[in-house]
Structures are given as C-alpha cells and as structure tokens.
FILUM-603748 format. One record per residue: residue number from 1; residue in three letters; chain; x negated, y negated, z negated of N, C-alpha, C in turn. Coordinates in steps of 0.02 Angstrom, whole numbers, plus 50000, padded with zeros to 5 digits. Example, Ala and Ser with C-alpha at 12.3 -4.5 7.8 and 13.67 -1.06 7.14 Angstrom:
2
num_residu_chaine_neast_nnorth_nup_caeast_canorth_caup_ceast_cnorth_cup
1_Ala_A_49340_50284_49610_49385_50225_49610_49340_50165_49610;
2_Ser_A_49358_50112_49646_49316_50053_49643_49355_49998_49606;
This chain:
361
num_residu_chaine_neast_nnorth_nup_caeast_canorth_caup_ceast_cnorth_cup
1_Met_A_53900_48218_48477_53941_48158_48471_53896_48097_48483;
2_Arg_A_53921_48049_48521_53883_47989_48536_53874_47948_48472;
3_Lys_A_53811_47926_48458_53798_47886_48398_53819_47814_48409;
4_Ile_A_53846_47784_48355_53866_47714_48358_53824_47677_48307;
5_Tyr_A_53786_47629_48330_53742_47592_48285_53780_47531_48259;
6_Pro_A_53784_47525_48193_53823_47469_48166_53789_47403_48177;
7_Ser_A_53828_47353_48181_53803_47284_48187_53850_47240_48147;
8_Leu_A_53830_47181_48135_53871_47135_48097_53938_47124_48132;
9_Leu_A_53934_47120_48200_53996_47109_48238_54043_47169_48230;
10_Ala_A_54015_47230_48232_54057_47290_48226_54090_47293_48158;
11_Val_A_54052_47276_48106_54079_47277_48038_54137_47229_48032;
12_Leu_A_54128_47168_48059_54182_47118_48056_54243_47142_48093;
13_Leu_A_54232_47178_48151_54288_47202_48190_54328_47255_48151;
14_Val_A_54293_47301_48118_54327_47353_48079_54368_47321_48023;
15_Leu_A_54337_47271_47989_54373_47238_47934_54436_47204_47959;
16_Ser_A_54432_47175_48018_54491_47141_48044_54546_47190_48061;
17_Leu_A_54528_47250_48085_54578_47300_48101_54612_47327_48039;
18_Val_A_54572_47337_47987_54601_47361_47924_54650_47310_47896;
19_Leu_A_54628_47246_47898_54672_47193_47871_54736_47188_47912;
20_Ala_A_54732_47204_47975_54791_47200_48018_54838_47260_48010;
21_Gly_A_54815_47310_47971_54858_47368_47959_54852_47421_48012;
22_Cys_A_54801_47418_48055_54792_47469_48108_54760_47530_48077;
23_Val_A_54774_47590_48106_54744_47652_48083_54704_47682_48141;
24_Ala_A_54641_47693_48129_54597_47721_48181_54604_47797_48182;
25_Pro_A_54590_47829_48239_54591_47902_48242_54541_47932_48193;
26_Ala_A_54555_47993_48173_54509_48027_48127_54440_48034_48159;
27_Glu_A_54389_48030_48118_54320_48029_48145_54302_48095_48178;
28_Asp_A_54334_48151_48156_54317_48216_48185_54358_48232_48247;
29_Gly_A_54394_48184_48272_54433_48195_48333_54500_48228_48320;
30_Gly_A_54520_48235_48256_54583_48267_48240_54642_48225_48265;
31_Thr_A_54701_48257_48265_54761_48223_48290_54790_48180_48235;
32_Val_A_54807_48119_48252_54839_48074_48205_54911_48096_48195;
33_Pro_A_54934_48106_48133_55003_48129_48122_55053_48078_48146;
34_Pro_A_55113_48100_48167_55163_48053_48192_55189_48009_48136;
35_Ala_A_55208_47948_48154_55237_47903_48104_55306_47927_48087;
36_Ala_A_55333_47900_48033_55400_47920_48011_55450_47909_48066;
37_Gly_A_55492_47960_48077_55544_47954_48129_55521_47976_48197;
38_Glu_A_55454_47988_48207_55430_48010_48272_55426_48086_48272;
39_Thr_A_55424_48115_48333_55421_48187_48341_55353_48206_48369;
40_Ala_A_55321_48256_48339_55256_48278_48364_55264_48309_48433;
41_Ala_A_55212_48301_48474_55214_48330_48541_55215_48405_48537;
42_Pro_A_55253_48440_48581_55256_48513_48579_55190_48543_48603;
43_Pro_A_55174_48606_48584_55113_48638_48607_55116_48652_48681;
44_Ala_A_55058_48662_48712_55055_48676_48783_55091_48741_48798;
45_Ala_A_55121_48746_48857_55159_48806_48875_55114_48866_48885;
46_Glu_A_55054_48855_48914_55009_48910_48925_54953_48908_48873;
47_Glu_A_54936_48966_48848_54887_48969_48794_54828_49011_48817;
48_Thr_A_54768_48985_48806_54708_49022_48822_54691_49068_48764;
49_Thr_A_54698_49132_48774_54682_49178_48720_54614_49209_48731;
50_Ala_A_54582_49194_48786_54512_49215_48797_54471_49152_48802;
51_Pro_A_54445_49126_48746_54411_49061_48747_54346_49064_48786;
52_Pro_A_54325_49007_48814_54264_49006_48853_54203_49015_48809;
53_Ala_A_54155_49054_48834_54091_49059_48800_54050_48997_48814;
54_Glu_A_54001_48983_48771_53960_48924_48781_53922_48930_48847;
55_Gly_A_53925_48880_48888_53890_48882_48952_53926_48922_49005;
56_Ala_A_53991_48934_48996_54029_48974_49044_54024_48944_49114;
57_Ser_A_54013_48988_49163_54006_48964_49232_54062_48987_49277;
58_Leu_A_54103_49035_49254_54156_49062_49296_54223_49049_49261;
59_Arg_A_54271_49022_49299_54337_49007_49272_54388_49053_49306;
60_Ile_A_54427_49088_49265_54474_49138_49289_54545_49120_49267;
61_Gly_A_54591_49119_49313_54661_49107_49297_54703_49167_49316;
62_Leu_A_54752_49184_49274_54796_49240_49289_54869_49216_49288;
63_Val_A_54906_49237_49339_54977_49221_49344_55016_49286_49339;
64_Thr_A_55058_49292_49288_55097_49353_49281_55156_49353_49329;
65_Asp_A_55183_49412_49340_55249_49416_49371_55299_49395_49318;
66_Val_A_55362_49394_49335_55413_49374_49286_55407_49421_49225;
67_Gly_A_55398_49392_49168_55387_49431_49107_55329_49404_49068;
68_Arg_A_55315_49434_49011_55265_49410_48965_55197_49442_48979;
69_Val_A_55144_49407_48959_55077_49434_48968_55065_49492_48920;
70_Asn_A_55102_49494_48866_55096_49548_48817_55154_49597_48823;
71_Asp_A_55170_49617_48885_55227_49661_48897_55213_49733_48879;
72_Arg_A_55153_49749_48855_55132_49815_48834_55125_49863_48892;
73_Thr_A_55123_49836_48952_55115_49878_49011_55077_49840_49065;
74_Phe_A_55109_49824_49121_55074_49802_49182_55039_49735_49175;
75_Asn_A_55076_49682_49156_55045_49616_49148_54989_49618_49096;
76_Gln_A_55003_49654_49041_54954_49656_48987_54890_49691_49010;
77_Ser_A_54896_49744_49048_54836_49779_49073_54793_49733_49115;
78_Ala_A_54824_49693_49158_54787_49647_49200_54751_49594_49158;
79_Trp_A_54787_49567_49108_54756_49516_49065_54699_49545_49024;
80_Glu_A_54706_49607_49001_54652_49639_48964_54591_49648_49009;
81_Gly_A_54602_49660_49074_54547_49664_49120_54510_49598_49127;
82_Val_A_54549_49543_49126_54519_49476_49127_54480_49464_49063;
83_Glu_A_54508_49483_49006_54474_49473_48942_54408_49512_48940;
84_Asp_A_54408_49572_48968_54346_49612_48971_54293_49576_49012;
85_Ala_A_54315_49545_49067_54267_49508_49109_54241_49447_49072;
86_Val_A_54283_49414_49034_54262_49356_48994_54207_49376_48946;
87_Ala_A_54218_49432_48911_54170_49456_48862_54104_49476_48894;
88_Glu_A_54108_49505_48953_54048_49529_48988_54009_49472_49021;
89_Leu_A_54045_49425_49050_54013_49375_49092_54006_49307_49060;
90_Gly_A_54037_49298_49001_54036_49232_48970_54077_49183_49010;
91_Ala_A_54135_49205_49032_54177_49163_49075_54231_49128_49034;
92_Glu_A_54271_49088_49067_54327_49053_49037_54391_49079_49071;
93_Ala_A_54443_49090_49032_54504_49117_49062_54567_49087_49031;
94_Asn_A_54620_49085_49070_54684_49061_49047_54738_49097_49088;
95_Tyr_A_54799_49096_49064_54854_49128_49101_54916_49084_49102;
96_Ile_A_54958_49098_49150_55024_49066_49155_55076_49122_49160;
97_Glu_A_55126_49121_49117_55180_49169_49119_55236_49143_49164;
98_Thr_A_55250_49178_49216_55302_49157_49264_55371_49168_49234;
99_Arg_A_55412_49116_49237_55480_49120_49211_55530_49137_49265;
100_Ala_A_55517_49116_49326_55563_49130_49382_55522_49139_49446;
101_Ala_A_55548_49180_49491_55512_49195_49553_55498_49132_49594;
102_Thr_A_55539_49081_49586_55529_49019_49624_55467_48981_49600;
103_Asp_A_55437_49003_49545_55379_48968_49517_55313_48998_49539;
104_Tyr_A_55314_49053_49577_55252_49087_49595_55200_49038_49625;
105_Ala_A_55219_49004_49679_55172_48962_49715_55146_48905_49671;
106_Asp_A_55191_48874_49632_55170_48819_49589_55123_48842_49535;
107_Asn_A_55135_48901_49507_55091_48927_49455_55022_48942_49481;
108_Ile_A_55019_48970_49541_54953_48983_49572_54917_48918_49586;
109_Arg_A_54954_48870_49614_54925_48806_49631_54897_48769_49570;
110_Gln_A_54927_48781_49513_54903_48748_49452_54830_48766_49438;
111_Phe_A_54812_48828_49453_54743_48849_49443_54697_48827_49500;
112_Thr_A_54722_48833_49562_54679_48815_49618_54662_48740_49618;
113_Glu_A_54710_48699_49600_54697_48627_49600_54654_48605_49541;
114_Glu_A_54650_48647_49490_54606_48633_49434_54536_48662_49444;
115_Gly_A_54524_48691_49502_54458_48714_49520_54437_48781_49492;
116_Tyr_A_54485_48824_49475_54467_48890_49450_54432_48930_49505;
117_Asp_A_54384_48972_49486_54346_49011_49534_54383_49074_49556;
118_Val_A_54420_49104_49510_54456_49166_49524_54528_49159_49500;
119_Val_A_54576_49180_49541_54646_49181_49522_54672_49252_49531;
120_Val_A_54696_49281_49476_54725_49348_49477_54801_49341_49475;
121_Thr_A_54835_49370_49524_54908_49368_49525_54934_49440_49517;
122_Val_A_54983_49449_49474_55001_49516_49453_55070_49536_49480;
123_Gly_A_55070_49583_49526_55133_49610_49550_55146_49599_49624;
124_Phe_A_55181_49647_49653_55198_49646_49724_55234_49583_49744;
125_Ala_A_55278_49559_49701_55320_49501_49718_55280_49438_49730;
126_Leu_A_55219_49433_49703_55178_49374_49713_55136_49377_49776;
127_Gly_A_55143_49431_49815_55100_49442_49872_55100_49385_49923;
128_Glu_A_55159_49363_49943_55163_49311_49995_55133_49246_49970;
129_Ala_A_55149_49226_49908_55122_49164_49881_55046_49168_49874;
130_Thr_A_55021_49227_49859_54949_49236_49851_54913_49230_49918;
131_Val_A_54941_49259_49969_54912_49254_50036_54909_49181_50059;
132_Glu_A_54964_49145_50048_54967_49075_50068_54914_49034_50031;
133_Ala_A_54906_49047_49967_54857_49010_49927_54786_49027_49949;
134_Ala_A_54773_49091_49965_54706_49112_49986_54686_49077_50052;
135_Leu_A_54734_49070_50096_54720_49036_50159_54709_48961_50149;
136_Glu_A_54745_48932_50101_54738_48860_50089_54676_48843_50049;
137_Tyr_A_54653_48889_50006_54595_48877_49963_54542_48931_49975;
138_Pro_A_54506_48927_50031_54458_48980_50050_54399_48987_50002;
139_Asp_A_54386_48936_49960_54330_48940_49914_54350_48972_49847;
140_Thr_A_54414_48985_49837_54437_49019_49777_54445_49093_49793;
141_Met_A_54423_49136_49747_54430_49208_49757_54495_49231_49724;
142_Phe_A_54534_49271_49759_54599_49294_49735_54600_49370_49727;
143_Ile_A_54631_49393_49673_54642_49464_49661_54717_49475_49654;
144_Gly_A_54746_49511_49701_54818_49524_49700_54832_49595_49678;
145_Val_A_54855_49603_49616_54868_49670_49589_54933_49697_49617;
146_Asp_A_54930_49757_49645_54988_49790_49677_55010_49753_49740;
147_Gln_A_54964_49722_49774_54981_49685_49835_54944_49714_49895;
148_Phe_A_54981_49749_49937_54952_49780_49996_54934_49725_50046;
149_Gln_A_54875_49731_50076_54850_49681_50123_54858_49705_50195;
150_Ala_A_54904_49676_50231_54914_49695_50301_54855_49674_50344;
151_Glu_A_54826_49616_50328_54767_49591_50363_54715_49570_50311;
152_Thr_A_54652_49580_50329_54599_49562_50282_54587_49487_50281;
153_Ile_A_54590_49459_50222_54572_49389_50210_54509_49390_50166;
154_Pro_A_54455_49358_50187_54391_49366_50152_54392_49351_50078;
155_Asn_A_54434_49306_50056_54435_49286_49985_54494_49315_49947;
156_Leu_A_54525_49368_49973_54582_49400_49940_54574_49476_49941;
157_Ala_A_54570_49505_49880_54567_49578_49873_54633_49602_49844;
158_Gly_A_54664_49650_49878_54726_49679_49852_54709_49743_49813;
159_Leu_A_54722_49742_49748_54708_49800_49706_54771_49844_49703;
160_Val_A_54768_49902_49735_54826_49945_49741_54809_50015_49715;
161_Phe_A_54861_50056_49708_54852_50122_49677_54898_50173_49710;
162_His_A_54880_50236_49701_54925_50291_49724_54972_50308_49666;
163_Glu_A_55023_50266_49657_55070_50279_49602_55106_50346_49610;
164_Asp_A_55115_50367_49673_55148_50432_49684_55107_50489_49655;
165_His_A_55041_50482_49653_54999_50534_49624_55011_50539_49549;
166_Ala_A_55009_50481_49515_55021_50480_49443_55091_50505_49427;
167_Gly_A_55140_50483_49467_55209_50505_49457_55216_50580_49468;
168_Tyr_A_55181_50607_49517_55184_50679_49532_55159_50719_49471;
169_Leu_A_55103_50698_49443_55076_50731_49385_55124_50727_49326;
170_Ala_A_55157_50670_49318_55207_50662_49265_55265_50710_49276;
171_Gly_A_55285_50720_49338_55339_50766_49354_55321_50838_49340;
172_Val_A_55259_50857_49357_55236_50925_49341_55236_50935_49266;
173_Leu_A_55211_50886_49229_55210_50890_49156_55281_50897_49129;
174_Ala_A_55326_50855_49153_55395_50857_49128_55428_50925_49142;
175_Ala_A_55417_50952_49201_55448_51016_49219_55423_51073_49176;
176_Asn_A_55362_51067_49151_55334_51119_49108_55352_51109_49034;
177_Leu_A_55376_51050_49017_55395_51036_48947_55469_51047_48934;
178_Thr_A_55512_51038_48984_55584_51041_48973_55607_51111_48952;
179_Glu_A_55653_51111_48904_55685_51173_48884_55757_51176_48907;
180_Ser_A_55783_51119_48926_55853_51115_48948_55859_51118_49024;
181_Asn_A_55802_51118_49058_55799_51116_49131_55828_51051_49160;
182_Thr_A_55828_50999_49118_55852_50933_49139_55803_50880_49116;
183_Ile_A_55780_50838_49162_55735_50784_49145_55763_50719_49173;
184_Ala_A_55735_50663_49151_55763_50598_49172_55708_50550_49191;
185_Gly_A_55727_50500_49230_55682_50445_49248_55720_50379_49244;
186_Val_A_55689_50329_49212_55719_50263_49206_55671_50214_49239;
187_Phe_A_55694_50179_49291_55649_50141_49333_55671_50068_49342;
188_Gly_A_55622_50026_49356_55637_49957_49375_55669_49956_49444;
189_Thr_A_55664_49902_49479_55698_49895_49543_55664_49933_49600;
190_Asp_A_55706_49956_49647_55679_49988_49707_55654_49937_49758;
191_Leu_A_55655_49873_49740_55627_49821_49783_55551_49819_49779;
192_Ile_A_55523_49854_49729_55450_49856_49719_55424_49924_49742;
193_Pro_A_55383_49927_49794_55359_49992_49820_55325_50035_49767;
194_Ala_A_55287_50005_49721_55253_50044_49670_55302_50083_49627;
195_Val_A_55359_50053_49611_55410_50086_49570_55441_50144_49609;
196_Val_A_55454_50133_49672_55481_50186_49714_55431_50244_49718;
197_Ala_A_55367_50228_49724_55315_50280_49727_55313_50321_49663;
198_Phe_A_55318_50288_49606_55320_50323_49542_55379_50372_49541;
199_Arg_A_55438_50348_49560_55498_50390_49557_55493_50450_49605;
200_Glu_A_55475_50436_49667_55473_50490_49716_55418_50541_49699;
201_Gly_A_55362_50516_49674_55310_50562_49652_55333_50605_49594;
202_Tyr_A_55366_50575_49546_55391_50610_49487_55439_50665_49506;
203_Glu_A_55486_50649_49549_55535_50698_49568_55504_50754_49610;
204_Ala_A_55456_50737_49653_55423_50788_49694_55382_50834_49651;
205_Gly_A_55347_50806_49601_55307_50848_49557_55349_50896_49517;
206_Ala_A_55405_50872_49491_55449_50916_49452_55478_50971_49495;
207_Leu_A_55500_50954_49555_55530_51004_49600_55478_51054_49625;
208_Ser_A_55415_51033_49629_55363_51081_49649_55354_51136_49598;
209_Glu_A_55370_51122_49535_55365_51171_49482_55429_51212_49475;
210_Asn_A_55485_51179_49488_55550_51213_49478_55601_51182_49526;
211_Pro_A_55614_51214_49582_55661_51187_49632_55732_51179_49605;
212_Asp_A_55749_51211_49549_55816_51209_49522_55823_51159_49465;
213_Ile_A_55771_51123_49450_55774_51076_49394_55822_51019_49409;
214_Glu_A_55858_50996_49358_55903_50939_49367_55865_50875_49347;
215_Ile_A_55868_50825_49391_55833_50762_49378_55884_50706_49378;
216_Ile_A_55889_50671_49322_55935_50614_49316_55893_50550_49321;
217_Ser_A_55897_50515_49376_55856_50455_49387_55900_50395_49403;
218_Ala_A_55875_50337_49383_55913_50275_49397_55866_50216_49403;
219_Tyr_A_55880_50174_49453_55847_50109_49459_55890_50056_49424;
220_His_A_55857_50005_49399_55894_49949_49370_55934_49915_49427;
221_Pro_A_55997_49898_49415_56039_49870_49468_56028_49796_49481;
222_Gly_A_55989_49761_49440_55983_49689_49446_55926_49667_49491;
223_Glu_A_55916_49601_49494_55863_49572_49534_55796_49583_49499;
224_Ile_A_55741_49567_49535_55674_49578_49509_55665_49543_49442;
225_Ala_A_55691_49482_49436_55681_49443_49375_55710_49477_49314;
226_Gln_A_55761_49519_49323_55793_49553_49267_55771_49626_49261;
227_Ala_A_55751_49656_49316_55740_49728_49318_55685_49752_49270;
228_Phe_A_55638_49709_49255_55582_49729_49213_55584_49698_49143;
229_Thr_A_55637_49663_49128_55642_49628_49063_55707_49643_49028;
230_Asp_A_55732_49704_49036_55797_49723_49010_55792_49787_48969;
231_Pro_A_55760_49784_48910_55753_49845_48869_55819_49876_48847;
232_Glu_A_55871_49835_48840_55936_49861_48820_55964_49908_48873;
233_Trp_A_55959_49887_48937_55982_49932_48991_55940_49995_48992;
234_Gly_A_55874_49988_48983_55831_50046_48982_55850_50095_48928;
235_Ala_A_55863_50068_48868_55882_50111_48812_55949_50146_48825;
236_Asn_A_55998_50109_48851_56064_50137_48865_56060_50191_48918;
237_Thr_A_56020_50179_48970_56013_50227_49024_55980_50291_49000;
238_Ala_A_55929_50284_48958_55897_50343_48929_55946_50381_48885;
239_Ala_A_55984_50345_48845_56032_50377_48800_56085_50417_48840;
240_Gln_A_56107_50390_48896_56156_50424_48938_56127_50489_48966;
241_Ala_A_56063_50485_48987_56031_50545_49015_56022_50598_48960;
242_Ile_A_56003_50576_48900_55994_50622_48844_56060_50655_48827;
243_Ala_A_56115_50618_48831_56182_50645_48818_56199_50700_48869;
244_Arg_A_56166_50698_48926_56177_50749_48978_56123_50803_48975;
245_Asn_A_56090_50808_48918_56043_50862_48902_55972_50850_48928;
246_Ala_A_55956_50792_48953_55887_50778_48972_55843_50779_48909;
247_Asp_A_55788_50816_48911_55744_50819_48852_55674_50792_48867;
248_Val_A_55663_50765_48927_55602_50730_48945_55622_50668_48984;
249_Val_A_55596_50610_48964_55613_50547_48998_55549_50512_49020;
250_Phe_A_55545_50498_49084_55490_50459_49112_55517_50389_49126;
251_Ala_A_55482_50337_49103_55506_50269_49113_55453_50227_49146;
252_Ala_A_55472_50194_49201_55426_50151_49239_55462_50086_49255;
253_Gly_A_55457_50037_49210_55494_49975_49223_55479_49920_49173;
254_Gly_A_55416_49911_49154_55398_49857_49109_55436_49861_49043;
255_Gln_A_55462_49804_49020_55498_49803_48957_55563_49844_48960;
256_Thr_A_55591_49849_49020_55650_49892_49030_55632_49965_49015;
257_Gly_A_55576_49987_49042_55553_50055_49028_55536_50065_48955;
258_Asn_A_55508_50014_48923_55491_50019_48852_55553_50034_48811;
259_Gly_A_55609_50003_48830_55672_50016_48795_55692_50089_48800;
260_Ala_A_55681_50119_48859_55697_50189_48869_55653_50234_48826;
261_Leu_A_55589_50218_48824_55542_50259_48784_55559_50256_48710;
262_Glu_A_55572_50196_48685_55586_50189_48614_55653_50221_48596;
263_Glu_A_55701_50220_48642_55764_50255_48629_55753_50330_48625;
264_Thr_A_55714_50357_48671_55699_50429_48671_55666_50450_48606;
265_Ala_A_55623_50406_48579_55587_50421_48518_55633_50429_48458;
266_Thr_A_55694_50404_48462_55741_50409_48406_55777_50477_48405;
267_His_A_55765_50517_48456_55797_50583_48461_55744_50637_48447;
268_Glu_A_55754_50676_48396_55705_50725_48375_55695_50779_48427;
269_Gly_A_55632_50797_48438_55616_50854_48481_55612_50839_48555;
270_Leu_A_55618_50775_48575_55615_50757_48646_55545_50732_48664;
271_Tyr_A_55532_50732_48729_55469_50705_48755_55483_50644_48797;
272_Cys_A_55434_50598_48800_55438_50542_48846_55369_50530_48876;
273_Ile_A_55368_50497_48934_55307_50484_48971_55307_50410_48990;
274_Gly_A_55254_50375_48972_55248_50303_48986_55219_50290_49055;
275_Val_A_55201_50227_49067_55179_50208_49134_55127_50152_49133;
276_Asp_A_55090_50147_49187_55042_50094_49203_54979_50097_49160;
277_Thr_A_54988_50091_49093_54931_50095_49047_54944_50151_48998;
278_Asp_A_54895_50169_48958_54906_50219_48907_54949_50188_48853;
279_Gln_A_55014_50200_48856_55060_50166_48812_55057_50190_48739;
280_Trp_A_55018_50242_48727_55005_50261_48658_54970_50203_48622;
281_Glu_A_54929_50166_48659_54892_50110_48630_54934_50047_48624;
282_Thr_A_54988_50042_48661_55025_49979_48663_55097_49983_48637;
283_Leu_A_55124_50043_48630_55195_50051_48611_55202_50102_48555;
284_Pro_A_55181_50085_48495_55183_50134_48440_55253_50159_48424;
285_Gly_A_55304_50120_48441_55372_50143_48428_55391_50205_48467;
286_Ala_A_55352_50221_48520_55367_50280_48561_55325_50341_48540;
287_His_A_55283_50334_48491_55238_50389_48471_55273_50456_48458;
288_Pro_A_55332_50457_48427_55363_50522_48414_55376_50565_48476;
289_Cys_A_55382_50533_48535_55397_50572_48595_55344_50564_48649;
290_Leu_A_55297_50518_48642_55253_50498_48698_55196_50549_48708;
291_Val_A_55209_50595_48754_55161_50649_48767_55104_50625_48811;
292_Ser_A_55116_50577_48856_55065_50549_48900_55093_50488_48936;
293_Ser_A_55054_50460_48981_55077_50404_49023_55048_50413_49093;
294_Ala_A_55088_50394_49143_55065_50394_49213_55029_50327_49223;
295_Ile_A_54963_50329_49223_54925_50267_49219_54894_50246_49286;
296_Lys_A_54883_50181_49291_54845_50151_49346_54788_50111_49314;
297_Ser_A_54730_50113_49345_54672_50081_49315_54672_50006_49330;
298_Val_A_54725_49973_49309_54731_49901_49321_54677_49863_49283;
299_Arg_A_54668_49880_49220_54620_49844_49178_54549_49848_49206;
300_Ser_A_54525_49908_49217_54456_49915_49242_54450_49889_49313;
301_Gly_A_54504_49896_49353_54501_49872_49422_54494_49796_49426;
302_Val_A_54531_49761_49383_54527_49688_49381_54458_49666_49358;
303_Thr_A_54432_49698_49306_54365_49681_49281_54312_49691_49335;
304_Glu_A_54316_49746_49370_54266_49762_49421_54266_49710_49477;
305_Leu_A_54325_49688_49497_54329_49639_49551_54304_49570_49528;
306_Ile_A_54318_49552_49466_54291_49488_49440_54215_49493_49435;
307_Arg_A_54190_49551_49415_54118_49561_49413_54087_49552_49482;
308_Ala_A_54122_49576_49534_54098_49568_49602_54094_49495_49622;
309_Val_A_54142_49455_49600_54139_49382_49613_54077_49353_49580;
310_Ala_A_54064_49373_49518_54008_49345_49481_53941_49362_49512;
311_Asn_A_53935_49422_49540_53870_49441_49569_53865_49433_49644;
312_Gly_A_53918_49403_49673_53915_49386_49744_53930_49442_49792;
313_Thr_A_53960_49496_49768_53975_49553_49812_54050_49561_49827;
314_Phe_A_54090_49512_49808_54162_49516_49817_54179_49517_49892;
315_Glu_A_54224_49563_49911_54248_49567_49979_54324_49571_49980;
316_Gly_A_54354_49539_50029_54426_49542_50035_54449_49607_50066;
317_Gly_A_54514_49618_50064_54543_49679_50093_54574_49723_50040;
318_Gln_A_54582_49786_50058_54617_49833_50014_54567_49868_49968;
319_Val_A_54584_49871_49904_54542_49906_49854_54587_49954_49816;
320_Tyr_A_54569_50018_49816_54609_50068_49781_54580_50083_49712;
321_Gly_A_54623_50078_49661_54604_50097_49594_54627_50168_49579;
322_Asp_A_54602_50196_49524_54620_50264_49505_54690_50267_49475;
323_Ala_A_54723_50325_49482_54788_50338_49452_54790_50410_49427;
324_Gly_A_54822_50421_49371_54824_50489_49343_54864_50490_49278;
325_Leu_A_54848_50537_49234_54882_50544_49170_54836_50521_49114;
326_Ala_A_54866_50490_49064_54830_50470_49003_54820_50531_48958;
327_Pro_A_54777_50526_48908_54769_50581_48859_54835_50599_48825;
328_Phe_A_54836_50658_48794_54897_50682_48763_54902_50664_48689;
329_His_A_54849_50637_48661_54848_50612_48592_54875_50664_48543;
330_Asp_A_54927_50648_48504_54951_50693_48452_54980_50758_48480;
331_Phe_A_54993_50759_48546_55022_50819_48577_54969_50864_48607;
332_Glu_A_54906_50846_48599_54851_50882_48630_54854_50957_48613;
333_Asp_A_54864_50973_48550_54863_51043_48528_54929_51079_48544;
334_Asp_A_54980_51041_48563_55045_51072_48578_55049_51098_48649;
335_Leu_A_55006_51073_48693_55010_51093_48764_54965_51153_48777;
336_Pro_A_54990_51202_48812_54950_51261_48829_54889_51243_48872;
337_Glu_A_54835_51278_48862_54775_51265_48901_54787_51277_48975;
338_Glu_A_54830_51325_48990_54845_51340_49061_54877_51279_49095;
339_Leu_A_54920_51244_49058_54953_51184_49086_54902_51128_49096;
340_Lys_A_54857_51119_49049_54806_51067_49056_54762_51082_49116;
341_Thr_A_54744_51145_49125_54702_51164_49182_54740_51153_49248;
342_Lys_A_54804_51171_49248_54845_51161_49308_54848_51087_49327;
343_Leu_A_54858_51044_49278_54862_50972_49292_54796_50946_49320;
344_Gln_A_54741_50970_49295_54675_50950_49321_54667_50972_49393;
345_Glu_A_54688_51033_49408_54682_51059_49476_54727_51020_49524;
346_Ile_A_54787_51004_49501_54833_50966_49544_54806_50896_49556;
347_Glu_A_54778_50865_49504_54749_50798_49513_54694_50799_49565;
348_Gln_A_54652_50851_49564_54599_50856_49614_54629_50867_49683;
349_Gly_A_54681_50907_49687_54713_50919_49752_54744_50857_49781;
350_Leu_A_54773_50814_49738_54801_50751_49761_54746_50705_49788;
351_Lys_A_54688_50706_49754_54633_50663_49775_54603_50685_49841;
352_Asp_A_54595_50751_49851_54563_50775_49913_54612_50786_49969;
353_Gly_A_54677_50775_49956_54727_50781_50009_54756_50850_50019;
354_Ser_A_54734_50899_49980_54760_50967_49990_54830_50974_49960;
355_Ile_A_54851_50927_49919_54919_50924_49892_54949_50857_49913;
356_Ser_A_55010_50858_49939_55044_50797_49960_55106_50786_49917;
357_Thr_A_55117_50724_49899_55178_50707_49862_55238_50698_49907;
358_Gly_A_55225_50689_49971_55280_50675_50018_55301_50603_50020;
359_Tyr_A_55272_50561_49978_55292_50491_49976_55272_50456_50042;
360_Gly_A_55320_50418_50069_55306_50381_50130_55309_50422_50193;
361_Gln_A_55327_50485_50187_55329_50527_50247_55401_50537_50271;
C-alpha cells in the first residue's frame, strides 16, 4: 500500500471533510455499504474459482457450451483440466457460462480483448466461433474441445476423441449385463457428432455380443440449447425404456443424461452407464446403478495442451485424447473376470484397428 505522509494541510483537509459530513472509503479497501434506500450492486456474472497464484504469468479463459460449468460431465471435466493447469503452472483462470448459442463469439471475445493467453472453448457448437477468433487473434492460443479441425491453424488445437470406441465398450458391457435382453440409450441431440458416435458405438458393441438384443434409443427432440439441459426429459425417457423391460441404461447428454441415470438408480437391480467423465465421482445419486462410464480424457487433455503453451511446444491442428471405460467401483467384484478380460482385449483391438465400430462408414 502506498504510504501517505501527514502534513498540516492534510490534517486540515480531513477535518473539513468530517465537518462536512463526508464519509471516506474504508482504509482496507473494503466496499462502502449503500446508503438507505439504495441497492447494492449485483455480483459479477462470471466467477473465478481458480484464483491466480502469486506472480502468475499465464492467463486462461474457458467458455462453456450452453450449460453450467459444474454440469458433472463435459463442461466440468474441461474446467477441472484448467484448474489442474492452474495448480501446476501457477496460472490465473476464469470462465464464462454460455446462456445462448448467439453468445459464443461475444464470450470468446471477452477473454481475447482482455489479453488472456489461452482460451478453451468447450463443445462442437463453438467450433466456428473459435476458428474465427483464432484467425483474428493469432497471438492467443485456443483449445477447442470436441472441435474437428478441417484445416490447421497454428494457434488452435482441436481436442477430439474416438467416442465410438468408448460407446462400443459400453455396449459390450451392457449386452453382458442384461438379463431381459433389452437395453436402452438416452442421448442429447444428433446435431453433435460426438453424441452420434457414442450412440452408434454403443449399439454396435451390444450387437456384436448379441445380434438379437433389443436396443431402445432416443435423441432429445429439441435444439442444442435444450438437448443437454433437460434432466426431466432424460428421466422420463429412461423410465419409458425401463417400463419396456430395459435393465441397462446408457446416457450421453449432459444434464439430460444425468436425469436418465438418476431415474434408473431409483429402480432396484438395474444398471446404468455414464459418459464423458467418471460419473461415479460427480453424480452420487446414480451410485446404485452406475457400473461404469464411457469416458473421454477431457480433463487431462486440456491440462496437457495448456502445459504445452506454457513450455512453448503448443502446436495447432488435431489432437486425439484417450477414450474408454471408467473403473467399476462398487461393482468391481460383481463382474466376471472373463468379462473384464474381454473388455480389455476389445479396447486394445479398437486402438490397433483390428476391431471396427463401423462408425462413419
């Protein structure tokens, strides 16, 4: 704090202010309370939950897709990756939660114009706005999660995954768990390629184990802005499938999918499979049925790319993260060892190309 040396003139000035009834700000910089009849200013819309370390040299901004940063799945995984980078690098980070798709460009620009070094945008739908921003701000490094890069831009890395691989493994697992020979899938919109990949992989994996299995699958009928934020629809859709004897439910649709998982958990003896992150850690309400999750390494992938910015090795273009199944947690002892071995072998086959999901063919 800058020191103020008193003088006779300063003392007289303070006395005159007091006599005039003026109130000076608190000495510690605190906020002066509003006068009677006034309304306090509202808190800022965006909140920094990863505070800057002393001497921070890297500033990171994250823009979510429509939905909350603590959605317990995709957006949250990306933000946790940023938080890991903050802890490792002593960086500063903040996020903006997108309320409507029309805000994508403005939300990104808010960080670029404030001089942030790295901007992470989460979701396929932000792809076009991210490309435009990367071209306009070549000195800012961009990480586009789930954004396929048709052309390489030096300051933009698209972090993508083989969702069909994770979905395939979930389908194999479901086909081996069902006793009714009926399984279900509750999905976000088919406007997002990653969601389509999860569904097609899931169905292909289940059919590879049992060609006669019945699969009840549904996409959310609404627009992107609603498709991932509608847990009531997810719960109702899961309940309808369960009424038709489905005893395993795979859900891939943000908060919409969470509704399906938590609904399944209310029915005794059923299984459910989460998505994107290990939802055992984020969705305790699904524990009674949550045998595993079809995961994408969003968290570690984001951290690794921010680390590359910090050490000067960041490169634009396509970057593939890992995809697979999460641990089985409380169900570990319930699954036969032969099934666990089979899943490991299939995962290796998907990686080396000896097994195909058929997605995109």
